[in-house]
Structures are given as structure tokens and as C-alpha cells.
C-alpha positions, 0 to 999 in steps of 0.5 A, a space after each residue: 479493541 478490534 477483534 482480530 481473525 487469525 492472520 494465518 487464516 486470512 488473505 490480504 488484497 493489496 489494492 488494485 484489481 482489474 474490473 470495470 468498476 467497484 461493483 464488478 470487482 466486489 461481486 467477483 472477488 468476494 464469493 471467491 475469497 470473502 470468508 478469508 478476507 478481513 479487508 477488501 479494497 474497491 479495486 482502484 478501477 478506472 483512472 486509478 488503475 495505474 497506481 498513483 499515476 492519475 495524481 499528476 492531473 491534480 497539478 493543473 494549477 502548476 504543471 511545471 512541478 511535474 517531472 517527465 517521469 519515465 520507467 527509469 526515472 532518469 531525465 535532465 533537470 535545470 535549476 528552478 529559481 526560488 521565486 518560481 518554487 514559492 509561486 508554484 507552491 502557493 498555486 497548489 495550496 488547497 489542491 485536492 487529490 480526490 482520493 476521498 471522492 473515490 472512496 465515498 463513491 465506492 463505500 455505498 456499493 460496499 455497504 449495499 453488497 454487505 446488506 445483500 449478504 454478498 460481503 460478510 458482515 465482519 469484512 472492512 472497507 479498505 482504502 489505500 492511500 500513498 504516502 506523500 513521499 511516494 508520489 513526490 519522489 518520482 513525479 515532482 521535479 527535484 528543486 520543487 520537492 521540498 516545497 511541494 511535499 508539504 502541500 501534497 501531504 496536506 492534500 492527502 491528510 485532508 482526503 483522509 480526514 474526509 474519508 474517516 468522517 464519512 465512513 463508519 470507523 468500525 467498517 474502515 481500514 486505511 492502508 498506507 502504500 510506501 514503495 518509494 521509501 524503499 527505493 530511497 533506502 535501497 539507493 535506487 531509482 530516485 534521490 533523497 532531498 532530505 536528511 537523515 534518510 531513515 528517520 526522515 522516512 519514519 517521521 513522515 510515517 509517524 505523522 501519517 499514522 497520527 492522523 488516522 483515528 484510533 478506532 480505524 484499522 490501519 496497515 502498511 504495504 511495504 513495496 518494491 514496485 511493480 512496473 511491468 511486474 518488475 521490482 525497482 530492485 530485488 530485495 536481497 532479503 527481508 532485513 531492510 523491511 523488518 528493520 523499518 517495521 521494527 522502528 515503526 512499531 517502536 515509535 508509533 503512538 497508535 496500533 498498526 493492524 498489519 504490515 505487508 511485505 513482498 516475497 520474490 518468486 525465486 526466494 524460498 530459501 530460509 536466508 530470505 526470511 531469517 530476519 522475520 524472527 526479529 518481529 516475533 517479540 515486537 509485533 504485538 497486535 500487528 498482523 504480518 502478511 507475506 506477499 508470497 503467492 505467485 501465479 501458476 506456482 502453488 508448489 513454490 508458494 507452499 515452499 515459501 510458506 514453509 520457509 517463512 514458518 520456520 521463523 515467524 508464527 501466524 502470518 497471512 498471505 498475499 501477492 507481492 503487489 496489487 493485481 491491476 494490469 494482471 490478466 484474467 487467467 493470472 487472477 484465476 490462478 492467484 485466487 485458486 492458490 490463495 484459497 489453497 494456502 489459507 482457510 475460511 474463518 
């Protein structure tokens, strides 16, 4: 059993952090936040800076499957013959996502900085992976989705297997990023290619969780998108996220160490957080992190914490999404506010 720090005293870094490279990110953030962190990502610098966009370049064997994706996700599609779909899937079988390559390049830096005393001994190396659905939904042409999703899923699970085999399990945490699931559930931006929708999503999540060794910490980043720091739709409250969390926790066969959920800047009302009370009895050993820290808004952050505290005990804090493409000035503000509303272990 993993020894868990009180989540109310910890901060979660969702994933991306602006920086020149992994060492730059770790050396800047750990001194500022290290004693408040249970996990730390490598910052997803370089080609990974724009979330999963870099993955389109992994489809060179069959570029025709990649959609002309725009911010609104709208474009015209023409029907694709079955033989062309099969041919494309066969070409892509065995493809590499290179998520394992990135993790295995960053981990030695993490390990060295821990040996130097820069990173506290108890902090784990956090590797963020997208659910296959999250990539396929916006980036694969409609007629190809059914055939390409399992191919990409095998590629993600292959990368996961290599990561888990190569990094000490007691130092590793896997985070599943699942924004497009919520776009589908909200009925915006993308269209489903499977039914039933809700259980179809849960079945996919359960397959991902089953692939993570139980000795490895694992979490979920529930997300509403962050293109241009704007959600694909504003959550009306936390009801849908809590419902999916409850279903996941009731069906999963292994421990879920944490779930992260966003909180918009303008929501400090009790109505937004009310559904969280339903997590009190089912969360068991799952930490909840609320993405309620917003730039230049300590007062609002405290109000959001106060409102959430009325229905949920012991939660950690985070921003709504990753910090990639965030200005240095805003990063400074986020760090200051995060420190102000958390405590060192």
C-alpha cells in the first residue's frame, strides 16, 4: 500500500510546464513547490508542448487518416471505402507514439536531481498519457476512427508497458488525460462513433487502468480543454465529472490514486461543487484535486476552496489544466497562489 500524504496539503501539476527542457522545468519548480508535491511531470517540453498535437506526425505511414483539425473541429468529410480503411490500419499496425521515449529520456534527469537533493525523496515521476479516445476523437477522420482507435490503443499500451518496465514502480505515477471524453459526453465539438456512449467510455478507461501495474500510482485528469485557455464548453457544475468518477471507482479493479477536476474562475458558488458530496463515501483511497487555482486571483481561489470545503473533505489543489503556453508572469502568480493555499509536508 502506498503511503499517502494528506491531499489537502498537496498540489498537483497537471502536466505541461513552459521550459527549455526537463531539467530547466524541474530545477525551477521543485524549489518553489517541491515539499507540496506528491508527483512531478517532466513539463512536456519541446514537441510535446501543445498537448497531443505532436502525435499526428506518428501517422506518416497512412497520413490520409489524419483530419484537417481546426479549433472548432468542423470540416467536410467524404466517405472512405472499406478497403482503404483496412489498408490504412494495416500500415499503421505497430506504430510508435514515442511517449515511452520521452519518459525514458526525462527519468534519468529526475533521478539525478533526486540524488542531488533537488527533488524530495518521496516525490514520484509523473508520466501523462492521453487516452486513445482523446487523440482519435479530434485527429482521425470519421470513417477511419473505428479501425484506427484499436491500433492507436495498442501503441499507447505498448509505450505504457515499456515505461512501467523501465522506471522503478515505486517512483512512477501514470496520469490518464481524458478531455475528449467530456466533449463527447457534453455533446460538443466532436461526435461519437460508438454506442452506448457513457459505458463505452468507461470500458475504455477500465482497459487502460487494467494495464497499469498495481504497484504504480495512477490518476485521471478530467479536463474540459484549454485551447487558447478556453474550455470547449463551460461545465454547468461538477455533476457530470462526479458521475463519471463514481462510475469509474465502482467498476475499476485496481486503486485510483487521484482524480483531478477543473473549476472555472467564475464559479465560487456552492451549486457548482454540490455534487462532490457524492464522492465522500465512494472515493476510498482516491485523492481529489480541484483545479481552482487561477492566475492573479488569490481572493477568488480562497472563495472556491471555501465553497468546495462545505461538501468535500481533504482535497488537493491545482490549476484547471496544464501550464504549457502560459506566460512566465502567470506562472509566478500560479506558484505564489498555490503556495498560499497549501502547506508543506
